[in-house]
C-alpha positions in Angstrom: 7.0 20.1 13.5 7.1 16.9 11.5 8.7 17.8 8.1 6.1 16.2 5.8 3.4 18.1 7.7 5.2 21.4 7.9 3.0 23.4 5.6 -0.2 21.4 6.1 -1.9 23.5 8.8 -5.2 21.7 8.0 -3.6 18.3 8.5 -3.0 15.4 6.1 -5.1 12.5 5.0 -4.8 9.4 7.1 -6.2 5.9 7.6 -6.4 4.4 11.1 -5.7 0.6 11.4 -5.5 -1.8 14.3 -2.2 -3.5 15.2 -3.4 -6.5 13.1 -4.0 -4.2 10.1 -7.8 -4.1 10.3 -9.1 -0.9 8.7 -10.8 1.2 11.4 -11.4 4.7 10.0 -10.2 7.4 7.7 -9.8 11.1 8.5 -7.3 13.9 8.9 -4.2 13.8 11.1 -2.5 16.9 12.6 0.8 16.9 14.6 0.0 17.2 18.3 3.6 17.5 19.6 6.6 15.2 19.5 5.4 11.6 18.8 1.8 12.6 18.9 -1.0 13.0 16.3 -4.6 14.2 16.6 -7.1 12.5 14.3 -10.5 13.9 13.3 -13.2 12.7 11.0 -16.5 14.1 9.9 -17.7 10.5 9.4 -17.1 9.5 13.1 -14.3 7.6 14.8 -14.5 4.3 16.6 -14.2 4.2 20.4 -10.9 2.7 21.3 -9.5 1.8 24.7 -6.7 3.9 26.1 -3.4 2.3 25.4 -4.6 0.4 22.4 -1.9 -0.1 19.8 -2.8 1.4 16.4 -1.2 2.2 13.1 -1.6 5.5 11.1 -1.1 5.6 7.4 -0.5 9.2 6.5 0.0 11.0 3.2 2.3 14.0 3.5 2.5 17.1 1.3 5.3 15.4 -0.7 2.7 12.7 -1.8 4.5 9.9 0.0 2.7 7.5 2.4 4.2 6.9 5.9 3.1 4.4 8.5 3.4 5.2 12.2 2.7 2.9 15.2 1.5 4.4 18.5 -0.8 4.1 21.5 -4.3 5.6 21.8 -4.2 8.3 24.5 -7.9 9.3 24.3 -10.7 8.5 21.9 -14.3 9.6 21.1 -16.5 9.9 18.1 -15.0 13.4 17.1 -11.4 13.1 17.9 -8.7 10.5 18.7 -5.2 11.2 19.9 -2.2 8.8 19.3 1.0 9.2 21.3 4.4 7.5 21.5 4.2 7.2 17.7 7.2 5.8 15.8 7.8 5.5 12.1 7.5 1.9 10.9 10.1 0.2 8.8 9.6 -0.2 5.0 8.9 -3.9 5.5 6.2 -3.1 8.1 4.8 -0.4 5.8 4.3 -2.9 3.0 2.4 -5.2 5.3 0.2 -2.4 6.6 -0.4 -0.4 3.5 -1.9 -3.2 1.4 -5.4 -3.9 0.0 -7.0 -6.9 -1.6 -8.1 -6.5 -5.2 -9.2 -8.8 -8.0 -8.0 -7.0 -11.2 -6.7 -8.0 -14.5 -3.0 -7.2 -15.2 -0.3 -8.1 -17.7 3.2 -9.3 -17.1 5.8 -8.9 -19.9 9.2 -10.4 -19.9 12.2 -8.9 -21.8 15.6 -10.4 -22.5 18.7 -8.5 -23.6 20.0 -9.5 -27.0 22.5 -7.6 -29.2 22.6 -4.7 -26.7 18.8 -4.1 -26.6 15.8 -5.5 -24.8 13.7 -8.0 -26.8 10.2 -9.0 -25.8 10.2 -12.7 -24.7 6.6 -13.3 -23.7 3.4 -11.7 -22.4 1.2 -13.3 -19.8 -2.2 -12.2 -18.5 -2.3 -12.3 -14.7 -4.7 -11.6 -11.8 -3.7 -8.9 -9.4 -4.7 -10.2 -5.9 -3.4 -7.4 -3.7 -1.2 -4.3 -3.9 0.8 -2.2 -1.6 3.2 0.7 -2.0 6.1 -1.7 -2.3 4.8 -4.6 -4.3 1.9 -6.9 -5.1 0.5 -10.4 -5.2 -0.4 -11.9 -8.5 -1.9 -15.2 -9.7 -0.6 -16.7 -12.9 -0.2 -20.0 -14.8 3.4 -19.1 -15.6 6.2 -20.7 -13.6 7.9 -17.5 -12.5 10.3 -19.4 -10.3 11.7 -21.1 -13.4 11.6 -17.9 -15.5 13.2 -15.7 -12.8 16.2 -18.0 -12.8 17.3 -16.4 -16.1 19.7 -13.6 -15.0 19.0 -11.6 -18.2 15.3 -11.5 -17.7 13.5 -8.3 -17.0 9.8 -8.4 -15.8 7.4 -5.5 -16.4 3.9 -5.5 -14.8 1.1 -3.4 -16.4 -1.5 -2.4 -13.9 -4.6 -0.2 -14.1 -5.0 2.4 -11.3 -8.0 4.7 -10.9 -7.0 7.3 -13.4 -3.9 5.8 -15.2 -2.3 2.7 -16.6 1.2 2.1 -15.3 4.0 -0.3 -16.3 6.4 -1.0 -13.5 9.5 -3.2 -13.2 9.1 -6.1 -10.7 11.2 -8.9 -9.3 9.8 -12.2 -7.9 10.3 -12.4 -4.2 8.3 -15.6 -3.2 5.8 -18.2 -4.3 3.0 -18.2 -1.8 0.5 -20.8 -3.0 0.4 -23.3 -5.8 -2.7 -24.7 -7.4 -3.2 -27.4 -10.1 -3.1 -24.8 -12.9 -1.8 -21.6 -11.3 0.3 -20.2 -8.5 0.5 -17.0 -6.4 3.7 -14.9 -6.4 4.8 -12.0 -4.3 6.4 -9.3 -6.5 8.4 -6.3 -5.4 8.4 -3.0 -7.3 11.8 -1.9 -8.5 12.9 1.8 -8.4 9.5 3.4 -8.7 9.6 7.0 -9.8 8.0 9.6 -7.6 4.9 10.1 -9.9 4.2 6.3 -10.1 4.8 5.8 -6.4 2.4 8.6 -5.6 -0.2 7.2 -8.0 0.0 3.7 -6.3 -0.3 5.3 -2.9 -3.3 7.3 -3.9 -4.9 4.2 -5.4 -4.4 2.2 -2.3 -5.7 5.1 -0.1 -8.9 5.3 -2.2 -9.5 1.5 -2.0 -9.0 1.6 1.8 -11.5 4.5 2.1 -14.0 2.7 -0.1 -13.7 -0.4 2.1 -14.1 1.6 5.3 -17.2 3.3 3.9 -18.8 0.0 2.8 -18.2 -1.5 6.3 -19.6 1.7 8.0 -22.7 1.5 5.8 -23.3 -2.2 6.6 -23.4 -1.5 10.3 
């Protein structure tokens, strides 16, 4: 039995994605033997060819999201079986478990002076996407210049479905620069279990909403 599913006889929530991270369906996953999962959904599952590579984002009883990659063994509207499933790396999880958003957020910088943190500046930003490990923001601030300060600490304030969280972030990359703004990839630093779970549930809900909207448009 897979540890994070041990007490979940009814299965755990999951999202089915293609190898290229296209959202396909959401449902319930149950362990079907070593390296195998059976997926069911009352909303219907897409017909997939045997041997197709897919990814499963699953939410265990511990609240954590895990991403598996495997091959479709059989598929119909009621049930889909994935075999040869392997746990993806944290880096692959970040790429898979990510959704586009367009939300207001706030970035605050602190510097250490006289043994305590002092607020240096506050900048409104746009949250463009979010995953369990980080996010993409758009800002007018030159974060490459700012992050060169070794004593700087960045805190991002984001609104989730039912809570407002402030998380520490580090700048990982600048992805796009416009005339008056730039896009930066940020990584979350040492998330507590409660905040990590809240972000995972937020991303899951957004993925489910996107799947439902696409299903209704067909």
